[in-house]
N, C-alpha and C positions, 0 to 999 in steps of 0.2 A: 933880151931875155931876163937880165938881172932886174930891171925895173918892173917888168910884167910880173915876175915871180913874187916879188915882195909886196908890190901894190896889191896883187890879188890875194896874197896871204893876209894882208891887213883887212881886206874886205871880208874874208872868211872868218878871221879870228876876232873881228870887231874891235873892242876896246883895248885888247892886249897890245902893249907897246912894241910890237914886232916890226912895225914899219921903220921905226928909227934904227932898230938893230939891222934891218935888211940893207940899209944904205951902206953898211960897213961889212956885209957878209957876201961871200961868193954865191953864184947860182948853185943850188943844191944838186950837183951832178957828181958822179964818181970821180975821184981824184981831187975834188974841191971840198967834199965832206967825207968823213970816214965811211967805209963800207961795213955795214953791221954784220955781226956773226949770225949764223943760222942756228935757231933754237929748235931742238927736238921736243915736240909736244906729245906725239904718239909714234909708234914704230913707223907709220906711213904718213905722218903729218908733221910738217915743219913750218916755222914762221921766220921770215926775214923781216926783222923789225925796221921801224922807220925813225925812231927817236922822237924826242920832244920838239914840237914845232917852234918852241921859244929858244932853242939852242943851236949851236953851230953843227950839231950832229944830225940835224933833220934831213931825212932822205925821202920823205913821203909817208904814205900810210903803210901799215903792216901788210905784208904779202904772205898769204897762206899757200903752202905747197902740199897738195894731197896726191900721194902716189897710189893711184887706183890700179886695178888689174890690167885695164886696157890702155893706160897712159897717165900722164900727169895733168891735174887740174889746178890752175892757179886762181887765187882770189886776190884781185887788185895788183896793179903794176907800177905803183909809185909815180914819180915825176918822169918826164921825158928824159931819155938818156940812161935809164936804169935797166933796159931790156937785156943787154948783154950780161950784166951782173947777175940778174935773176936767172938767166939760162945757165950761167956758170955754176951758180949755187945748186940748181936742179941737177946738173951733171955730176956734182960732187956726191950726190946721194942715190942717183938712179940713172940707168941708161935709157929709160923709157922717154918717149917724146911728149912734149906738151900738146895735149889734144883739145883743151878748152881753157878759156879765161872767163871768169865771172867777175864782173865789176859790181861792187856794193853800191856805188853811185858814180856820177860822171865827173867829179872834181879832178883837177889836173894833178893832184898829189896821190890819186888812187887809180887813175886810168891813163896817166900820161905816157906810158911806154907801150900801150896797146899796139901801135903801128910798128913796133920793133920786133914783132913776132911774125911767123909765117901767116899769110892770109888764109891758109888752110885750117887754122885753129878756129874752133867754134867759139865766137865771142857771145857772151850771154849777159843780159842785164834787164832791169825793169823797163817797161815800155816808155816811162817818162824819162829815164836816164838816156835812152836812145834819142828821144826828142831833144834833150839838152845837148847831146853830142852833135846834133844836126843844126844847131843855132847859127844864124847869120844876121848880124855880126855876132861873134862869139863873146859870151860873158867872160870876163877875165879869169874867173876861177874854174872854168870848165875845160874839159878835153873836147875839142871840136874837130871833127873829121869830115873833110869834104874833098871834092876833086879826086885826085889819085889816091887819097887816104880813105875815101868813103868805103873801100872794101874792108876796112878794119872796124866798121860800125858793128854793133851787135847783130848777129844773124838770127838769134833766138831771143824773143822777149816774152813777157808774161804780164798779167794784170794783178792777180792775187797770190797764186801759188803755182810753182812748176817743179816737177820731179825729173831729175836727170839720172839715167842709169838705174841699176837695180842691185839687189843683194848687198854685199859689203861695199860696193861702189856707189850706192845710192846717195844722192845729194838733193835736198829739198830746199827750194828757194821760196821765201815768204816776203810779201809786202803787206804791212798792216796799216798803212796810212802815212801821212806826211810827218816829218820830224826834222831831220837835218836838211833835207830837200824834200821834194815830192816824188823822188824816184829811188828810195833806199831799199836795199835788199838784206835780209837776214839769211845767211848761208848755213844750212844745217847738215851735218854729217852724222846720220843716225847711228851707224855702226861704231862711231867714235865717241858718241854722246858729246858732241862739240858743236858750237855755233860760232861763226865769225860775223860780227855785227857791223863792220864798217863804222861810219861816224854816227850811227845811232847810239853807240856807247864808245866815245872817243877815248876817254880816260876818266879818272875820278876828278872831274871839274865841271863847272857849268859849261854846256856845249856851245861850240861855234855853230850858228844857225844861218843858213843861206836863205834869207827871206825873199830874195829876188827870184829864186827858183823853187818856190813852193815850200820852203822851210817854215816852221811854225814854232813859236815859243809857247803859244796857248795850248797846243795839242800834242806837243812832244811827249810829255809824260803819259798822256792817254794812249798814244800809239805804242809806247813801251809797255804799258800795262797789257795791251792786246797781245803783244809779242810774248810776254811772260805767261799769259793764259793760253796762248795758242800753240806754243812750241813745247813739246813733251820730251821727257827722258834725256835732258841735257845736263851736264855737270860742269863743262869747261867752256869758257868764253874767251875768244880771241877778239880783243877790242880793235878799234880803228887806229889808235896811236899808242896805247899803253901796253902794259905787260899782260900776260895771260891771267885771267881772273876766273871767278867762280859764278855759278848760276845765281847764288845769293847776292853777289855784287850787282848783277844786272837787275835783279828784283829791287834791290835797294835804290839803284839809279832811277828806276821807273817811279818809285814813290817820292824821291827827292824832287824830281822834276814836276811831278803832279802837284806836290806841295808848293813849288815855286809858282805855278800857274794860279793856284788859289790865293797865295800871298799877293800876286799881281792884281787879281780880281778885286780883292778886298781893298788894296791900296788905291786903285783907281776910284772905287766907290767912295772912299774916304777923302778923296781929293788930294792925295799925296802924289808927288812927282816921281818919275822913274829914278831920278837922281837921289831923292830922299830914300826911296825903297832900297836902292842899291847900297847906299852907305850903311844902312841898318841891317841889311840881309845877313842872316847866318843860317847854316844848315840846321834844320829843326833839331831840338835837343835830343829826341829819341834816336837820332843818327849820329850823336856825338861820338867821336873816335873813329868815324868812317874814313877819315883821311882825305876829305875833299879839299881841293884847292879853289878857294873862292876869290876871283879877281873882281874888284868893284867895277872896273870898266866893262867887263863882260856881263856882269849882272845888270848894269845900266842899259847896255845895248839890248839885252834880252827882254828887260822890262819895257823898253821903248817899243820893241816889236810887238810884245804882248798887248800893250795899250792900243796900238794901231789895229790889232785883230779884234779887240773887244768892241761891242756896240757903244 
């Protein structure tokens, strides 16, 4: 498990030097990494953070906990081994049972503990995310469920939009196209004016892109622009790995990644290599002060993928 975890993280994260760190770090399970605190975002919405993937505190993607009238809806379940921790955190704030789990995508740091919940739970995801979970052989970065675990596959899928429940419990799921993978979901809680983005907005950095499972450097920003245009009346953004942010942060992220694609287009046309572009890349001046962490290795990886996508 140790080698699989960190080899797969290196694949997801691209150029970030986490593979070397991984050789010295334990598998990110409870007891080997710190259990994060529960953060209250609304009276009935909490986030169990996952920490920075580059640190020893990393426990997987952020887990959203929505306490609805009829029960608890979770968004993402971290790595395998975190199911009990998540359930204990839920019990600390409500006696209601978990009735549904929404996976923003199928990666093993966001859906890894699905099989640690009752199979009576309604598992929900985009249709492509379910397809990835059914892979054989399994891509190292994926949560794959087969045999006895097939009962934990998504029971409810959708193509473009799906609405769960109604009134104050309403949850709207949107897929606007490929980005991090080809099966990413934006989870919107209209009554809370809140969206959970999964790894379509991981944190303020150039994103990790799973090009082997439909992810795209060329269209990532375009897809985010569609999300910004298509999701209405939201002010709070729960990211895939970072802190809780604002709608303006998401809008800015869409523009920065759209600019990144245009820089890549121009660079290839001018005959520049991905390495050259990465070494000179900076967040455009009009976003100065936005706090973006630009890793040259990740920029190179994303420019390389973008070049492959261009004609």
